[in-house]
Legacy VTK file of the C-alpha trace (Angstrom):
# vtk DataFile Version 3.0
C-alpha trace
ASCII
DATASET POLYDATA
POINTS 141 float
-87.641 2.384 22.664
-88.087 -1.150 19.750
-86.657 0.001 16.150
-90.658 0.540 14.402
-91.638 2.571 17.714
-88.450 4.958 16.808
-89.340 5.023 13.345
-93.151 5.555 13.507
-91.780 8.797 16.130
-90.131 9.598 13.309
-92.762 9.854 10.986
-95.084 10.930 13.551
-93.158 14.070 14.137
-92.881 14.534 11.042
-96.087 14.443 9.208
-94.390 11.697 6.575
-96.514 9.257 5.033
-95.583 6.152 3.532
-96.890 8.025 -0.277
-94.210 10.643 0.204
-91.218 7.801 1.280
-91.906 6.237 -1.597
-92.800 9.898 -3.910
-88.624 10.053 -2.177
-87.189 7.046 -3.436
-85.951 7.404 -7.534
-87.825 5.576 -9.798
-86.406 3.839 -11.971
-87.641 2.580 -15.805
-85.930 -0.590 -15.771
-84.305 -1.793 -20.286
-83.966 -4.788 -21.064
-84.409 -5.323 -24.512
-80.897 -5.497 -25.410
-79.153 -8.477 -25.835
-75.440 -6.857 -25.021
-77.010 -5.224 -21.453
-79.555 -4.884 -19.294
-80.361 -1.015 -18.376
-82.253 1.438 -15.996
-82.731 5.329 -16.458
-84.043 7.685 -14.507
-84.446 12.396 -15.731
-83.650 13.842 -12.759
-84.238 17.769 -12.886
-82.745 18.158 -16.886
-80.318 15.038 -15.997
-80.625 11.919 -18.032
-78.796 8.733 -14.904
-78.108 5.952 -16.168
-76.758 2.175 -14.454
-75.862 -0.246 -16.987
-76.055 -3.659 -15.934
-74.378 -6.996 -17.812
-76.721 -8.962 -20.298
-78.203 -12.314 -19.306
-76.216 -13.522 -21.968
-72.811 -12.123 -21.003
-73.738 -12.966 -17.390
-73.685 -16.765 -18.824
-69.355 -16.224 -20.430
-66.703 -16.821 -18.487
-65.388 -14.372 -15.873
-62.536 -14.034 -18.932
-65.028 -13.105 -21.689
-66.855 -10.814 -19.311
-64.119 -8.468 -17.992
-62.719 -8.071 -21.448
-66.462 -6.803 -23.140
-67.458 -5.039 -19.384
-63.608 -3.178 -19.137
-62.490 -3.149 -22.532
-65.357 -3.603 -25.424
-68.391 -1.432 -23.805
-66.611 1.295 -23.000
-65.203 2.257 -25.980
-68.426 2.077 -27.717
-70.201 3.557 -24.981
-67.916 6.756 -25.057
-68.264 6.302 -29.055
-72.055 6.325 -29.325
-72.821 8.740 -26.210
-70.159 11.713 -28.076
-71.698 10.664 -31.065
-75.729 10.829 -29.930
-75.280 13.726 -27.640
-72.740 15.687 -29.184
-71.494 16.592 -26.546
-68.283 15.042 -23.765
-67.856 15.211 -20.425
-68.335 16.821 -18.304
-71.889 17.133 -19.701
-71.919 12.869 -20.654
-69.771 11.363 -17.712
-70.077 7.249 -16.713
-68.114 5.831 -14.546
-67.440 2.191 -13.186
-68.615 0.512 -9.658
-66.425 -2.614 -9.245
-68.710 -3.613 -6.386
-71.499 -3.977 -8.381
-70.087 -4.395 -11.570
-72.218 -1.169 -13.186
-71.707 1.257 -15.311
-73.194 4.856 -14.066
-73.749 7.220 -16.739
-75.165 11.189 -16.119
-75.587 13.289 -19.604
-76.750 16.552 -17.608
-79.359 18.794 -19.458
-80.751 16.620 -21.728
-83.940 16.238 -20.554
-85.325 19.288 -21.055
-86.778 18.479 -25.266
-90.171 16.673 -26.374
-90.123 13.326 -25.714
-86.877 13.117 -23.472
-88.246 8.890 -22.541
-87.787 8.335 -26.736
-84.697 10.257 -26.956
-83.038 8.086 -24.378
-84.712 5.114 -25.756
-82.931 6.071 -28.823
-79.178 6.427 -27.520
-80.399 2.490 -26.113
-80.534 1.499 -29.276
-77.945 2.742 -30.985
-75.158 2.122 -28.613
-76.552 -1.546 -28.888
-76.444 -1.995 -32.450
-73.318 -0.211 -32.058
-71.940 -3.126 -29.059
-73.713 -5.389 -31.683
-71.596 -5.392 -34.598
-67.839 -4.417 -32.695
-68.544 -7.772 -31.804
-70.195 -8.891 -34.739
-66.086 -7.798 -36.216
-64.392 -9.374 -33.814
-65.872 -12.615 -34.707
-64.787 -12.798 -37.975
LINES 1 142
141 0 1 2 3 4 5 6 7 8 9 10 11 12 13 14 15 16 17 18 19 20 21 22 23 24 25 26 27 28 29 30 31 32 33 34 35 36 37 38 39 40 41 42 43 44 45 46 47 48 49 50 51 52 53 54 55 56 57 58 59 60 61 62 63 64 65 66 67 68 69 70 71 72 73 74 75 76 77 78 79 80 81 82 83 84 85 86 87 88 89 90 91 92 93 94 95 96 97 98 99 100 101 102 103 104 105 106 107 108 109 110 111 112 113 114 115 116 117 118 119 120 121 122 123 124 125 126 127 128 129 130 131 132 133 134 135 136 137 138 139 140
């Protein structure tokens, strides 16, 4: 039996359509408006799930500069801004670094049950960017 036959057999047995599969894949909203990071987020149940990536600006920097920023500056500012913005810390707001993909993962539990949940998380990203920009400016002076 060939691979496509297995897939079509499984699909036909469960009456799963490609639309069903597309709905099952999480759809992240991409955010690339900032110079200090790129992000994507989704709302899962009542939680925000976010992934942060180095911005194009920081990808052009030396590995030492990237490492200092991404492993020291970014998490310190992320922690401060998140705690202030959400008025919460662990276990409701958690972040973890994944070295394999050079990415930060963040989950904010039970914060998306509000009017305008997209605007709320977009504002958080703006405040985070402002905080990072401020720290970077201070470091240059």
